[in-house]
C-alpha positions as CSV (number, residue, x, y, z in Angstrom):
1,X,43.8,132.2,38.6
2,X,40.2,131.8,38.8
3,X,37.8,133.7,36.2
4,X,34.1,134.0,36.4
5,X,31.6,134.8,33.8
6,X,27.9,134.9,33.6
7,X,26.0,134.1,30.4
8,X,22.9,136.3,29.4
9,X,20.7,133.5,30.6
10,X,22.4,133.5,34.0
11,X,24.6,130.6,33.7
12,X,27.7,131.0,35.9
13,X,30.8,129.9,34.3
14,X,33.9,129.4,36.5
15,X,37.5,128.6,35.0
16,X,41.0,127.9,36.3
17,X,43.5,127.9,33.6
18,X,46.6,125.5,34.3
19,X,49.1,125.8,31.6
20,X,51.4,122.9,32.8
21,X,49.0,120.1,32.3
22,X,47.5,118.1,29.2
23,X,44.1,117.7,30.5
24,X,40.9,119.5,30.9
25,X,38.0,118.6,33.6
26,X,34.6,120.0,32.9
27,X,31.6,119.9,35.4
28,X,28.0,121.1,34.9
29,X,26.7,121.5,38.5
30,X,22.7,121.6,39.1
31,X,21.6,122.9,42.6
32,X,18.9,119.9,42.7
33,X,19.7,116.9,45.0
34,X,17.6,114.9,47.6
35,X,17.2,118.2,49.7
36,X,15.0,119.7,46.8
37,X,12.6,116.7,46.9
38,X,9.6,115.6,48.9
39,X,7.7,112.3,50.0
40,X,6.2,111.7,46.7
41,X,9.3,112.4,44.4
42,X,12.2,111.2,46.9
43,X,15.1,109.9,44.7
44,X,14.3,111.9,41.5
45,X,17.4,113.8,41.4
46,X,19.5,110.6,41.5
47,X,17.1,109.0,39.0
48,X,17.7,111.9,36.5
49,X,21.4,111.6,36.8
50,X,21.1,108.0,35.9
51,X,18.7,108.6,32.7
52,X,20.8,111.4,31.3
53,X,23.5,108.7,30.1
54,X,20.5,106.6,28.6
55,X,20.5,108.3,25.2
56,X,19.8,111.5,23.4
57,X,18.1,112.3,20.2
58,X,21.2,111.7,18.3
59,X,23.2,109.6,20.6
60,X,22.7,106.2,22.1
61,X,23.9,105.2,25.6
62,X,26.7,103.1,23.9
63,X,27.4,106.3,21.8
64,X,27.8,108.3,24.9
65,X,30.2,105.8,26.3
66,X,32.2,105.3,22.9
67,X,32.8,109.1,22.3
68,X,34.7,109.5,25.5
69,X,36.4,106.3,25.4
70,X,37.6,106.9,21.8
71,X,39.6,109.8,23.2
72,X,40.7,108.3,26.3
73,X,38.6,110.6,28.6
74,X,36.3,109.9,31.4
75,X,32.5,110.8,32.1
76,X,30.6,110.2,34.9
77,X,28.1,112.0,37.5
78,X,27.1,112.0,41.0
79,X,24.1,113.1,43.2
80,X,24.5,114.6,46.5
81,X,21.9,116.0,49.0
82,X,22.2,119.7,47.6
83,X,23.5,119.1,43.9
84,X,23.9,116.8,41.1
85,X,27.2,117.0,38.7
86,X,27.8,115.8,35.4
87,X,31.7,116.0,34.7
88,X,34.2,114.7,32.1
89,X,37.8,114.6,31.9
90,X,39.8,114.8,28.6
91,X,43.0,115.6,27.1
92,X,43.2,119.5,26.3
93,X,42.7,118.7,22.4
94,X,39.2,117.5,23.1
95,X,37.5,119.9,25.4
96,X,35.2,121.0,22.8
97,X,34.0,117.2,22.2
98,X,33.5,117.0,26.0
99,X,31.2,120.3,26.2
100,X,29.2,119.2,23.2
101,X,28.5,115.7,24.7
102,X,27.5,117.2,28.0
103,X,25.1,119.8,26.6
104,X,23.5,117.1,24.5
105,X,22.8,115.1,27.4
106,X,21.4,117.7,29.3
107,X,19.2,119.4,26.7
108,X,18.3,116.4,24.4
109,X,18.0,113.4,26.5
110,X,15.0,111.2,25.3
111,X,13.9,109.7,28.9
112,X,12.4,106.9,26.9
113,X,9.7,105.2,29.0
114,X,11.2,101.6,28.5
115,X,14.7,103.0,29.7
116,X,13.0,104.7,32.6
117,X,11.6,101.0,33.7
118,X,15.1,99.4,33.0
119,X,16.7,102.2,35.2
120,X,14.2,101.9,37.9
121,X,15.1,98.1,38.2
122,X,18.8,99.1,38.2
123,X,18.2,101.8,41.2
124,X,16.2,99.2,43.3
125,X,19.2,96.9,43.1
126,X,21.4,99.8,44.2
127,X,19.2,100.3,47.1
128,X,19.3,96.8,47.8
129,X,23.2,96.8,47.7
130,X,23.2,99.6,50.3
131,X,20.9,97.5,52.5
132,X,23.6,94.6,52.4
133,X,26.4,97.2,53.5
134,X,25.7,97.7,57.1
135,X,28.3,100.4,57.4
136,X,26.8,102.3,54.7
137,X,23.3,101.6,56.1
138,X,24.1,103.0,59.6
139,X,25.3,106.4,58.1
140,X,22.1,106.6,56.2
141,X,20.0,105.8,59.2
142,X,21.7,108.4,61.1
143,X,21.0,111.1,58.5
144,X,17.6,110.2,58.1
145,X,17.2,110.4,61.8
146,X,19.0,113.5,62.7
147,X,17.4,115.4,59.8
148,X,14.0,113.6,60.2
149,X,12.0,116.8,60.1
150,X,13.9,118.2,57.1
151,X,14.2,117.1,53.6
152,X,18.1,116.7,54.2
153,X,17.1,113.6,55.9
154,X,15.7,112.0,52.7
155,X,17.8,109.3,51.3
156,X,19.6,110.2,47.9
157,X,18.5,106.9,46.2
158,X,14.9,107.4,47.5
159,X,13.0,104.4,48.6
160,X,11.2,101.5,46.7
161,X,7.8,103.3,47.2
162,X,9.0,106.5,46.1
163,X,10.7,105.3,43.0
164,X,7.5,103.5,41.7
165,X,6.1,107.0,41.7
166,X,8.5,108.6,39.2
167,X,7.5,108.6,35.6
168,X,8.4,110.5,32.6
169,X,6.0,113.3,33.4
170,X,7.5,113.9,36.8
171,X,11.1,113.8,35.4
172,X,10.4,116.6,32.9
173,X,8.5,118.8,35.3
174,X,11.3,118.3,38.0
175,X,13.8,119.4,35.3
176,X,11.7,122.3,34.1
177,X,12.0,123.6,37.9
178,X,15.5,122.9,38.6
179,X,17.6,122.1,35.5
180,X,17.6,125.8,34.4
181,X,20.5,128.0,33.4
182,X,20.2,130.4,36.6
183,X,20.4,127.1,38.9
184,X,23.6,125.8,37.5
185,X,27.3,126.4,37.2
186,X,29.8,125.3,34.6
187,X,33.2,124.8,35.8
188,X,36.5,124.2,33.9
189,X,40.1,123.5,35.3
190,X,43.0,122.6,33.0
191,X,44.8,123.7,30.0
192,X,42.6,125.6,27.3
193,X,42.4,128.5,24.9
194,X,40.2,131.1,26.9
195,X,38.7,132.6,23.7
196,X,37.7,129.5,22.1
197,X,36.3,127.8,25.2
198,X,34.1,130.7,25.8
199,X,32.9,130.4,22.1
200,X,32.2,126.9,22.6
201,X,30.6,127.4,25.9
202,X,28.2,130.1,24.4
203,X,27.5,128.1,21.4
204,X,26.3,125.1,23.3
205,X,24.8,126.6,26.6
206,X,23.6,130.0,25.8
207,X,20.0,128.8,24.8
208,X,19.6,127.0,28.3
209,X,16.2,128.5,29.4
210,X,16.1,129.9,32.9
211,X,13.4,130.0,35.9
212,X,12.7,133.4,37.4
213,X,10.3,131.8,39.7
214,X,13.0,129.5,41.5
215,X,12.5,129.3,45.1
216,X,16.1,129.0,46.9
217,X,14.7,129.8,50.4
218,X,15.4,126.7,52.7
219,X,13.8,126.2,56.2
220,X,15.7,126.3,59.3
221,X,16.6,122.8,60.5
222,X,14.8,121.4,63.5
223,X,17.1,118.6,64.6
224,X,15.7,115.3,65.9
225,X,17.6,113.7,68.7
226,X,16.8,110.0,69.1
227,X,18.2,106.5,69.5
228,X,17.3,104.0,66.6
229,X,18.5,100.7,65.8
230,X,18.1,98.2,62.9
231,X,18.4,94.5,63.1
232,X,20.5,92.6,61.0
233,X,22.0,89.1,61.3
234,X,25.6,90.2,60.8
235,X,28.8,89.4,62.9
236,X,29.6,93.1,63.9
237,X,27.8,95.8,65.3
238,X,27.7,99.2,63.4
239,X,27.4,102.3,65.6
240,X,26.9,106.0,64.6
241,X,26.7,108.8,67.1
242,X,25.6,112.3,65.5
243,X,25.5,115.9,66.8
244,X,24.3,118.8,65.2
245,X,27.1,120.5,63.4
246,X,27.8,123.7,61.2
247,X,26.3,125.3,58.2
248,X,28.1,126.3,55.3
249,X,28.8,129.9,55.6
250,X,29.1,129.8,59.5
251,X,32.3,131.1,61.5
252,X,32.2,127.5,63.0
253,X,33.4,125.6,60.1
254,X,37.1,125.8,60.4
255,X,37.1,125.2,64.1
256,X,34.8,122.4,63.5
257,X,37.2,120.9,60.9
258,X,40.3,121.2,63.2
259,X,38.0,119.7,66.0
260,X,37.0,116.8,63.8
261,X,40.7,115.9,62.9
262,X,41.6,115.7,66.7
263,X,38.6,113.6,67.7
264,X,38.5,111.2,64.9
265,X,39.5,112.5,61.5
266,X,42.8,110.7,61.1
267,X,45.1,107.9,62.2
268,X,46.6,110.1,65.1
269,X,43.3,111.2,66.4
270,X,42.1,110.4,69.9
271,X,39.4,107.8,68.8
272,X,41.5,105.9,66.5
273,X,44.5,105.8,69.0
274,X,42.3,104.9,71.9
275,X,39.9,102.4,70.3
276,X,41.9,100.7,67.8
277,X,45.9,101.1,68.4
278,X,45.7,101.0,72.2
279,X,42.8,98.5,72.8
280,X,42.4,96.7,69.4
281,X,38.6,97.0,69.7
282,X,37.9,98.0,66.4
283,X,39.3,97.9,62.8
284,X,37.3,101.0,61.5
285,X,36.8,104.0,64.0
286,X,36.5,107.8,62.6
287,X,34.5,110.9,62.6
288,X,33.4,113.2,60.0
289,X,31.6,116.5,59.8
290,X,28.6,117.2,56.9
291,X,28.2,120.8,56.1
292,X,25.3,122.0,54.3
293,X,23.7,125.6,53.3
294,X,21.4,125.6,56.2
295,X,22.8,123.2,58.8
296,X,25.2,120.2,59.4
297,X,26.3,117.4,61.6
298,X,29.3,115.8,63.3
299,X,29.2,112.0,63.0
300,X,31.3,109.4,65.0
301,X,31.4,105.9,63.6
302,X,32.5,102.4,65.1
303,X,32.2,98.9,63.7
304,X,33.0,96.3,66.4
305,X,32.1,93.1,67.8
306,X,29.0,93.1,70.0
307,X,30.5,92.2,72.9
308,X,32.7,95.0,72.6
309,X,30.3,97.8,71.9
310,X,29.7,98.8,75.6
311,X,33.4,99.3,76.0
312,X,33.9,101.1,72.7
313,X,30.9,103.3,73.4
314,X,32.2,104.2,76.8
315,X,35.5,105.2,75.5
316,X,33.9,107.5,72.9
317,X,31.8,109.1,75.6
318,X,34.8,109.6,77.7
319,X,36.9,111.2,75.0
320,X,33.8,113.7,74.4
321,X,33.6,114.5,77.9
322,X,37.3,115.1,78.3
323,X,37.2,117.4,75.1
324,X,34.3,119.2,76.7
325,X,36.1,119.6,80.1
326,X,39.7,120.4,78.9
327,X,39.1,121.5,75.2
328,X,42.4,121.0,72.9
329,X,45.7,121.8,73.8
330,X,47.6,124.4,71.6
331,X,49.8,121.7,70.3
332,X,46.8,119.6,69.3
333,X,45.3,122.7,67.6
334,X,48.4,123.8,65.8
335,X,48.9,120.0,64.5
336,X,45.5,119.5,63.2
337,X,45.8,123.0,61.3
338,X,49.0,121.8,59.5
339,X,47.1,118.4,58.8
340,X,44.1,120.3,57.6
341,X,46.2,122.6,55.3
342,X,48.3,119.6,53.8
343,X,45.1,117.7,53.1
344,X,43.6,120.6,51.2
345,X,46.7,121.5,49.2
346,X,47.3,117.8,48.3
347,X,43.5,117.4,47.4
348,X,43.9,120.0,44.6
349,X,46.9,118.0,42.7
350,X,44.6,117.2,39.6
351,X,42.3,119.2,37.4
352,X,39.4,117.0,38.5
353,X,39.7,118.1,42.0
354,X,40.1,121.7,41.1
355,X,37.3,121.6,38.8
356,X,35.2,120.2,41.7
357,X,36.4,122.8,44.2
358,X,35.5,125.8,42.3
359,X,32.3,124.4,40.7
360,X,30.7,123.5,44.1
361,X,32.0,126.4,45.9
362,X,30.4,128.8,43.1
363,X,27.3,126.8,43.1
364,X,26.5,126.6,46.8
365,X,28.4,129.9,47.9
366,X,28.2,132.3,45.0
367,X,31.8,132.8,45.3
368,X,35.3,131.0,44.9
369,X,37.8,131.2,48.1
370,X,41.3,131.3,46.7
371,X,43.8,128.8,48.2
372,X,45.5,131.7,50.4
373,X,42.0,132.6,52.0
374,X,41.4,129.1,52.6
375,X,44.9,128.6,54.5
376,X,44.2,132.1,56.1
377,X,40.6,130.9,57.6
378,X,42.5,127.9,59.1
379,X,45.3,129.7,60.4
380,X,43.1,132.2,62.0
381,X,41.2,129.8,64.2
382,X,42.3,130.1,67.8
383,X,41.5,128.3,71.1
384,X,38.5,130.5,71.9
385,X,36.9,129.5,68.4
386,X,37.6,125.7,69.4
387,X,36.1,126.0,72.8
388,X,33.1,127.9,71.5
389,X,32.4,125.1,69.1
390,X,32.8,122.3,71.6
391,X,30.2,123.9,73.8
392,X,27.9,124.4,70.9
393,X,28.2,120.9,69.4
394,X,29.0,118.5,72.3
395,X,25.6,118.7,74.1
396,X,25.1,115.2,75.4
397,X,21.5,115.6,75.9
398,X,21.2,116.4,72.1
399,X,22.6,113.4,70.5
400,X,21.3,110.8,67.7
401,X,22.6,107.4,67.9
402,X,21.8,104.6,65.2
403,X,22.9,100.9,65.2
404,X,22.9,98.2,62.7
405,X,23.3,94.9,64.8
406,X,21.9,91.4,65.4
407,X,21.9,92.2,69.2
408,X,19.8,94.8,71.0
409,X,22.1,97.2,72.5
410,X,19.9,100.3,72.8
411,X,19.5,100.1,76.5
412,X,23.2,99.8,77.0
413,X,24.0,102.7,74.8
414,X,21.4,104.8,76.4
415,X,22.6,104.2,79.9
416,X,26.2,105.4,78.9
417,X,25.1,108.6,77.4
418,X,22.3,109.0,80.3
419,X,19.5,109.3,77.8
């Protein structure tokens, strides 16, 4: 059972009481990610995420780690294109400690200039790590290319140049704009005393200031379709093929999820079976949708020997053409529905996943869908919905393709896709 509260300062609080567990997961969600950045401060959302762990007025970085470790809990954070989340998981007897720690980190972090310089170096190494991981790199290049004309295309980590722009003053200005109560959600899932929980939340978060001038309008995405290759002296060729997808509240979301499962979203999918199982041409091949408030993508990935790129690309192209011509069968749609429902329910087996589900939904959609509502949405998808999405997304003259390879295979890929 979900409950929703709004404090006087505009902070939304969503809870799910689960009496049969002994843990509580707590997350503070801020609608601030790389999507909200520009060419000067790109990477600042992720930079702040790191800095919040570097010490407050009353706690050192080591104190923050020790406090959670001493009660057997977990604390972490992540930054995405649309939001940043700081979260903890503790035994139900320690939720007040976790809330106190999160509020202290958010409101009293020192942002010491010396620590800022240290963390700048750490993040530069994180960027270098991604550069050394071609599978990660090819996805980043795909996103940056497809969303080239929109802030969604900006890398979450930022770049070496933009990281050097970020200083303490810029961090505090960005937080004044986005780290405000009316741009945040506090989500809690697990075993707790509701009255005491709300008293603790009010005590720690009621003084959080808001921003009445917050601008949440997002520009329409002008997708960029292009073929881009990056040279790297590596053994495999890494290939991404991207199409425009569906935005968060679109009627196309669930048909797209069902389509993706059939195409490359599982071991029984068309691409996995035809490329890996039947022909042994790749170890890793899959597809996935990325869904944002104002747009999205459907991406196909394959990593293979450079000598096999042409064959793998032809198989992918032919599978897409077959889907365009023949759509999906009723059996494929029904099987994908059951798979999607199973994955969804199994993915809610922990307090952490439930906290994430309700927090992210409230932050980005301003509402929480019940499990029954989600299942009903999946079940309601029919073949006409699938056909509509296929025709809208699979336009073979509107495709972005990226590669990371030691071989120049752009011409081959362009010929296959007739670009």
